[in-house]
Every structure is written in C-alpha cells, then in structure tokens.
DODOLO-319963 format. One record per residue (C-alpha): x, y, z; residue number from 1; residue in three letters. Coordinates in steps of 0.25 Angstrom, whole numbers, plus 2048, in hexadecimal, padded with zeros to 3 digits. Last residue first. Example, Ala and Ser with C-alpha at 12.3 -4.5 7.8 and 13.67 -1.06 7.14 Angstrom:
! DODOLO-319963
X Y Z n res
837 7FC 81D 2 SER
831 7EE 81F 1 ALA
//
This chain:
! DODOLO-319963
X Y Z n res
1A4 6F9 27A 399 UNK
1AD 6EE 27D 398 UNK
1AC 6E5 270 397 UNK
1AA 6F3 268 396 UNK
1B7 6EE 260 395 UNK
1BB 6E0 266 394 UNK
1C1 6D8 259 393 UNK
1CA 6E8 255 392 UNK
1D0 6E6 261 391 UNK
1DD 6E4 25C 390 UNK
1E5 6EE 263 389 UNK
1E0 6F6 272 388 UNK
1DF 6E8 27B 387 UNK
1D9 6E8 287 386 UNK
1DF 6E5 296 385 UNK
1D5 6E7 2A1 384 UNK
1DA 6E4 2B1 383 UNK
1D0 6E8 2BB 382 UNK
1D5 6EB 2CB 381 UNK
1D0 6E8 2D6 380 UNK
1DA 6ED 2E1 379 UNK
1DD 6E6 2EE 378 UNK
1E9 6EF 2F8 377 UNK
1F2 6F9 2F5 376 UNK
1FB 6F3 2EA 375 UNK
1F0 6E9 2E3 374 UNK
1ED 6DC 2E5 373 UNK
1E3 6D7 2DC 372 UNK
1D2 6D7 2D9 371 UNK
1CC 6D4 2CB 370 UNK
1CA 6DA 2C0 369 UNK
1CF 6D3 2B1 368 UNK
1CD 6D6 2A4 367 UNK
1D5 6D4 297 366 UNK
1D5 6D7 288 365 UNK
1CE 6D2 27C 364 UNK
1C5 6DE 278 363 UNK
1B8 6D8 27E 362 UNK
1C0 6D0 289 361 UNK
1C3 6E0 290 360 UNK
1B5 6E4 28D 359 UNK
1AE 6D6 292 358 UNK
1B8 6D7 29E 357 UNK
1B3 6E5 2A2 356 UNK
1A5 6E2 2A1 355 UNK
1A5 6D5 2AA 354 UNK
1AF 6DD 2B4 353 UNK
1A2 6E6 2B5 352 UNK
197 6DC 2B3 351 UNK
197 6DB 2C3 350 UNK
188 6E1 2C3 349 UNK
18D 6EC 2D0 348 UNK
189 6F1 2D9 347 UNK
18E 6FF 2E0 346 UNK
197 700 2ED 345 UNK
19C 6F2 2EB 344 UNK
19A 6E9 2F8 343 UNK
1A4 6E4 302 342 UNK
1AF 6EE 2FE 341 UNK
1BD 6E9 305 340 UNK
1C4 6E7 2F9 339 UNK
1CA 6EC 2EB 338 UNK
1D1 6FC 2E8 337 UNK
1D0 6FC 2DA 336 UNK
1D9 6FA 2CD 335 UNK
1D7 6FD 2BD 334 UNK
1DE 6F6 2B3 333 UNK
1E0 6F9 2A4 332 UNK
1E8 6F3 29A 331 UNK
1E5 6FB 28A 330 UNK
1ED 6F0 282 329 UNK
1F5 6F1 275 328 UNK
203 6F0 27E 327 UNK
1FF 6FC 287 326 UNK
1F3 706 28A 325 UNK
1F1 707 29B 324 UNK
1E6 70A 2A2 323 UNK
1E8 70A 2B1 322 UNK
1D9 710 2BA 321 UNK
1DC 70F 2CA 320 UNK
1D3 70F 2D5 319 UNK
1D7 715 2E3 318 UNK
1CF 70F 2F0 317 UNK
1C4 70E 2F6 316 UNK
1BE 6FF 2F3 315 UNK
1BB 6FC 2E6 314 UNK
1AD 6F5 2E3 313 UNK
1A4 6FF 2DB 312 UNK
1AC 70B 2D8 311 UNK
1B7 702 2D5 310 UNK
1AD 6F9 2CB 309 UNK
1A9 706 2C4 308 UNK
1B5 70A 2C2 307 UNK
1BB 6FC 2BC 306 UNK
1AE 6FC 2B3 305 UNK
1B3 70D 2AE 304 UNK
1C2 706 2AD 303 UNK
1BC 6F9 2A5 302 UNK
1B2 702 29C 301 UNK
1BE 70C 296 300 UNK
1C6 700 295 299 UNK
1BB 6FA 28E 298 UNK
1B9 707 285 297 UNK
1C7 70A 283 296 UNK
1C8 6FC 27D 295 UNK
1BD 6FD 272 294 UNK
1C2 709 270 293 UNK
1CE 706 26A 292 UNK
1DB 70C 271 291 UNK
1E2 71B 271 290 UNK
1EF 71B 27A 289 UNK
1ED 718 28A 288 UNK
1F1 71C 296 287 UNK
1E9 71B 2A3 286 UNK
1EA 71D 2B1 285 UNK
1DE 721 2B9 284 UNK
1DC 724 2C9 283 UNK
1CF 71E 2CE 282 UNK
1CB 722 2DE 281 UNK
1BD 720 2DB 280 UNK
1B0 728 2E1 279 UNK
1A8 72A 2D6 278 UNK
1AD 738 2CF 277 UNK
1BA 72F 2D0 276 UNK
1B4 724 2C7 275 UNK
1B0 72F 2BD 274 UNK
1BD 734 2BD 273 UNK
1C1 728 2B8 272 UNK
1B8 728 2AE 271 UNK
1BC 735 2AA 270 UNK
1CB 731 2A8 269 UNK
1C6 723 2A2 268 UNK
1C0 72A 298 267 UNK
1CC 72D 28F 266 UNK
1CD 71E 28D 265 UNK
1BE 71D 287 264 UNK
1B0 71B 287 263 UNK
1A7 71B 27D 262 UNK
1A2 72B 276 261 UNK
192 72C 27A 260 UNK
188 728 273 259 UNK
187 72F 266 258 UNK
178 736 262 257 UNK
172 733 254 256 UNK
167 72C 25A 255 UNK
166 71D 25A 254 UNK
173 71B 25A 253 UNK
176 70E 260 252 UNK
16C 70F 26B 251 UNK
172 707 274 250 UNK
180 70F 271 249 UNK
178 71C 275 248 UNK
172 714 280 247 UNK
180 712 286 246 UNK
183 720 285 245 UNK
176 724 28C 244 UNK
17A 71B 297 243 UNK
187 720 299 242 UNK
181 72E 299 241 UNK
179 728 2A5 240 UNK
183 724 2AC 239 UNK
18C 731 2AB 238 UNK
17F 738 2AF 237 UNK
17C 72E 2BB 236 UNK
18C 72D 2BF 235 UNK
18D 73E 2C1 234 UNK
180 73E 2C9 233 UNK
183 733 2D3 232 UNK
190 73B 2D4 231 UNK
18A 747 2D7 230 UNK
180 73E 2E0 229 UNK
18C 73A 2E7 228 UNK
193 749 2E9 227 UNK
184 74B 2EE 226 UNK
183 741 2F7 225 UNK
192 742 2FD 224 UNK
18F 751 300 223 UNK
182 751 306 222 UNK
186 746 30F 221 UNK
17E 73B 317 220 UNK
186 72E 30E 219 UNK
17E 721 30A 218 UNK
175 727 2FF 217 UNK
17F 731 2F8 216 UNK
18A 726 2FB 215 UNK
182 719 2F5 214 UNK
17D 723 2E9 213 UNK
18E 725 2E5 212 UNK
18F 716 2E5 211 UNK
182 714 2DD 210 UNK
183 71E 2D4 209 UNK
193 71B 2D1 208 UNK
190 70E 2CE 207 UNK
187 711 2C3 206 UNK
190 71A 2BE 205 UNK
19B 70E 2BB 204 UNK
18F 705 2B7 203 UNK
189 70D 2AE 202 UNK
193 70C 2A2 201 UNK
19B 700 2A7 200 UNK
18D 6F9 2A8 199 UNK
186 6FD 29D 198 UNK
191 6FE 290 197 UNK
194 6EF 297 196 UNK
186 6E9 294 195 UNK
185 6F2 287 194 UNK
193 6EA 284 193 UNK
18C 6DC 287 192 UNK
17F 6E1 280 191 UNK
188 6E2 273 190 UNK
18F 6D4 274 189 UNK
181 6CE 278 188 UNK
17C 6D4 26C 187 UNK
187 6D1 264 186 UNK
187 6C3 269 185 UNK
179 6C0 264 184 UNK
17A 6C7 256 183 UNK
186 6BE 257 182 UNK
17E 6B1 259 181 UNK
174 6B7 250 180 UNK
17E 6B6 247 179 UNK
182 6AA 246 178 UNK
176 6A4 249 177 UNK
171 6AB 23A 176 UNK
17E 6A6 234 175 UNK
17C 698 23A 174 UNK
16E 697 232 173 UNK
174 6A0 227 172 UNK
17E 693 227 171 UNK
171 688 22A 170 UNK
16A 68F 21D 169 UNK
175 68D 216 168 UNK
17B 681 219 167 UNK
16C 67B 216 166 UNK
16A 682 209 165 UNK
178 67C 204 164 UNK
172 671 20A 163 UNK
164 670 201 162 UNK
16E 673 1F7 161 UNK
177 667 1F6 160 UNK
169 65F 1F9 159 UNK
164 665 1EC 158 UNK
171 660 1E5 157 UNK
171 652 1EB 156 UNK
162 651 1E8 155 UNK
164 653 1D8 154 UNK
171 64C 1D9 153 UNK
168 63D 1DC 152 UNK
15D 644 1D6 151 UNK
166 643 1C8 150 UNK
16E 636 1CC 149 UNK
163 62B 1CE 148 UNK
15A 62B 1C3 147 UNK
15C 635 1BA 146 UNK
16C 631 1BA 145 UNK
167 622 1B9 144 UNK
160 628 1AC 143 UNK
169 62E 1A7 142 UNK
174 622 1A8 141 UNK
16A 619 1A3 140 UNK
168 623 196 139 UNK
178 622 194 138 UNK
173 612 18D 137 UNK
16C 61A 182 136 UNK
17A 61E 17D 135 UNK
17C 610 179 134 UNK
18A 60A 17D 133 UNK
181 5FF 185 132 UNK
18D 5FA 18E 131 UNK
193 606 190 130 UNK
187 610 190 129 UNK
180 607 199 128 UNK
18D 60A 1A3 127 UNK
18E 619 1A1 126 UNK
182 61F 1A3 125 UNK
17C 615 1AF 124 UNK
18A 617 1B7 123 UNK
189 628 1B4 122 UNK
17D 627 1BA 121 UNK
180 61C 1C5 120 UNK
18D 625 1C8 119 UNK
183 630 1CA 118 UNK
17A 629 1D3 117 UNK
185 627 1DB 116 UNK
189 631 1DD 115 UNK
17C 63C 1DF 114 UNK
17A 630 1EA 113 UNK
187 632 1F2 112 UNK
188 640 1F6 111 UNK
178 641 1FC 110 UNK
178 634 201 109 UNK
184 638 20A 108 UNK
17D 645 20E 107 UNK
16F 63C 213 106 UNK
164 63D 20A 105 UNK
15A 646 207 104 UNK
15F 64B 1FB 103 UNK
167 640 1F4 102 UNK
15E 636 1FB 101 UNK
151 63F 1F4 100 UNK
157 641 1E6 99 UNK
158 631 1E6 98 UNK
14D 62F 1EC 97 UNK
146 639 1E0 96 UNK
14A 633 1D7 95 UNK
145 626 1DA 94 UNK
138 62D 1DA 93 UNK
13A 62F 1CB 92 UNK
13D 622 1CA 91 UNK
133 61D 1CE 90 UNK
129 628 1C8 89 UNK
12F 621 1BB 88 UNK
129 616 1BC 87 UNK
12F 607 1B7 86 UNK
12B 5FD 1AF 85 UNK
131 5F3 1B8 84 UNK
13E 5EC 1BC 83 UNK
145 5FA 1BD 82 UNK
13D 5FF 1CA 81 UNK
143 5F4 1D1 80 UNK
150 5FD 1D0 79 UNK
146 60B 1D4 78 UNK
141 602 1E0 77 UNK
14D 5FF 1E6 76 UNK
154 60D 1E2 75 UNK
147 614 1EB 74 UNK
14B 609 1F6 73 UNK
158 60F 1F7 72 UNK
154 61E 1F5 71 UNK
147 61D 1FF 70 UNK
153 618 208 69 UNK
15B 623 206 68 UNK
151 62C 205 67 UNK
14A 629 214 66 UNK
144 636 218 65 UNK
143 63D 20B 64 UNK
142 635 201 63 UNK
13A 62A 209 62 UNK
12D 62B 204 61 UNK
132 62D 1F6 60 UNK
135 61D 1F9 59 UNK
128 61B 1FA 58 UNK
125 620 1EB 57 UNK
131 615 1E8 56 UNK
12C 609 1EE 55 UNK
120 60F 1E5 54 UNK
125 610 1DA 53 UNK
12F 604 1DC 52 UNK
121 5FA 1DD 51 UNK
118 600 1D3 50 UNK
121 5FD 1C7 49 UNK
11C 5EC 1CB 48 UNK
10E 5EF 1C8 47 UNK
112 5F4 1B9 46 UNK
116 5E6 1B3 45 UNK
122 5DE 1B1 44 UNK
12C 5E0 1BD 43 UNK
13A 5DB 1B4 42 UNK
138 5E9 1AB 41 UNK
148 5E9 1A6 40 UNK
145 5E2 19A 39 UNK
13A 5EE 194 38 UNK
12F 5E6 190 37 UNK
125 5EF 19D 36 UNK
129 5FC 197 35 UNK
132 604 19E 34 UNK
130 610 1A8 33 UNK
120 60F 1AB 32 UNK
114 617 1A5 31 UNK
109 60F 1A8 30 UNK
0FF 617 1AB 29 UNK
0FB 612 1B8 28 UNK
10C 611 1BA 27 UNK
10C 61F 1B7 26 UNK
102 626 1C0 25 UNK
108 619 1CD 24 UNK
115 622 1CA 23 UNK
110 630 1CC 22 UNK
107 62A 1D6 21 UNK
113 624 1DE 20 UNK
11E 630 1DC 19 UNK
113 63C 1E1 18 UNK
10F 634 1EB 17 UNK
11F 631 1F1 16 UNK
123 63E 1ED 15 UNK
116 644 1F6 14 UNK
11C 63B 200 13 UNK
12A 63F 1FE 12 UNK
124 64F 202 11 UNK
11D 64B 20E 10 UNK
12B 646 214 9 UNK
12A 636 217 8 UNK
12B 634 226 7 UNK
137 62E 22D 6 UNK
138 61F 22C 5 UNK
136 616 236 4 UNK
13F 60C 23A 3 UNK
138 5FE 23F 2 UNK
140 5F8 24D 1 UNK
//
C-alpha cells in the first residue's frame, strides 16, 4: 500500500517556489559558491548543481507536514551540493529545513537537534584549528554553526515561546471554564436557597389557608366559617408580607427600603402561637444562648417546616418543639402524632424534608425524620443537630 503524504501547507509551497526560482536566477547568472577549478568540485559543469537545488526545493514542501523526512533528504542533497560549484539558495533552503524540523517536529527532535548541531559546530571549530593551526580554520566552524546550529537554536527558541503561549492560553481557558463553573454553581446554589426560602415562608400560610378554607366550605356553621375565614385572612396577610420580604431580597437593594429582618430563634414563640391559631396543639421547650445567624435561620426554618407538616399530616394530639444548646451544638426535635390519616389535609410537594436536610447539611449538621414508637403511640419525629462553632465556611449557606 502506497504511503500518501499530507498536503503541503500553502506557505511551504511559496517557500519552495521562492527557493527554486532564486536558485535558478543565481544559476542563470553563473553565480556559484566555488570556482570550477576548486579541488572539492568533483562534478564539473553548471548542470549538476541543479539536482541538489531541485531536491531541496521539493523538501521545502515537507517542512511542516513531514519535517524529519524533509531534513534527512535535504541533508543528503546538501552533501551532494558540496561536490558541485554550489548555490547559495540551496544552503538557505537547508537552514529553513533545519529550523522547521525543530519547530514543527516531535519534541524529541526539538531537544536533540540543537545539541547535535552544537556539537558539530564545536567540532568544526576545534578540529580544523588543531590540524592546521591557522586562524582561518576557525571559519569552518563558523560556517557550520551558521548552517546547522543557528537555525536549530532559533527554531527551539520560537517553539518554546509558542508552547509557553499555548500553555498560557490553555490556563486562561481553564480559568474561564472554572469561573463559569463557579458562576453556574453559585447560581444553582442561590436558586436552591431561594427555593427553600420560598417554600418555608409560604407553605405554612398556604397550608393553613387550604385547611381552613376546606373547613369553611364543608361546615354549615356561620361561627365556624367566620373563624376559618379569620384564620385565612391572617395567613394571607402574613404570607403576603413574607412574599414582599422575599421580593425585596431578590431585588437586591433596587430601592432604599430594607427587607424585613431574618427570622431568629427569638421568633419561635410567635411561630408556635401562629401554629396554635391554625389548630395545632403545640408546646415549646427551648433553651439557648446566642448562636450564629445561619444556625438561627436554619433552626427556625426546620421548626417552621415541621409545624407545617404536622398541620397537614398529623393526627389530633400534642405537637412538641424541643430545642437545646449544648456542647457546641444546637439540638432540636419536633414530634407529632403519626398514623391513621388516609390523605393529608392539604397537598404538598414533598420538598419540605429535602429543604430541611439541605439546611442541616450546608451547616455540616445532621438531620433525620421518620416514624417511631412513643409513650402514647406512634409519632413522627424530626431531629436536627446544628454546630454553633466553626461554621465560617457555611456563612450564608442556610439563608
């Protein structure tokens, strides 16, 4: 099977044509490097020097696609040119092949050729001078260095600069990619945060509205309906207020108004009172000192969502909220009667447990929820343990 060489680059074609035409022009004027009577000229006449010229021009077509092959053939042609009257265009094209072999060749060639040509140059300086002991002998090494070492070292310098530029470009692209990934993660985290806030703030009020509106529609009692409508109105107003606070946060200071303060543990009493107004039999047992704001918000939202779930799913009975701060952690537990209900009193998306688990996880805490046996029957228990120290990395995570 024949080996098909790659198509030469356009610049290589122009370089080959320029070298060939320049060499032919010098040949036409009879300008050679050596006189016909020079002892080294073994191939007499003007025609033999055209062969190395044409071969070097053909090798120029390979300077980018097959640089090592072009350099090897070009070296043979240069050796053959030594035994003719010579042509300066042949030597110039060979130096370009040496340069291209280092620049476009494999890394091994780029490392070895400058060393090899450097050794040849040094040998070309020392050996003739040691043999003839005349200063003119040093010119042989200078000539070898100009033909071999100079283009090889130039190609190595250009290659190193190109590789450094490519590496810098790659680092810039990687930095841009990492920045885009960070931006995407930040956007995703912010969306998740706002989704938790929206769910926790509004779900409680909407659940109460749904439950009491159902009661108002199903009972033909004016007093009960009025009480239900009162609860519906209160939850609607509170939900609207929470929504406005969230919109204020989303606007991020679009006007001079400050959004309402972030909920804290001091607001648990009011939260429990609101749950009682919605029909839950809730008791609160909380003891805590000052804790970081992210922990306060996470604990508040977990209790809020637990009460919302109790309102929708729990049987009649006592709901307890227990909270203690000890040993560098904030422990909370919410229990409610479990079992016996065919369907929830209000529809839910199931995102509440996910949001509570995320809040605890972002603060490097623990969370679990599930049914268990209690002293008066089966209960649903929500437990969370949140660290109140070493949460610098979680600042704002639960907001």
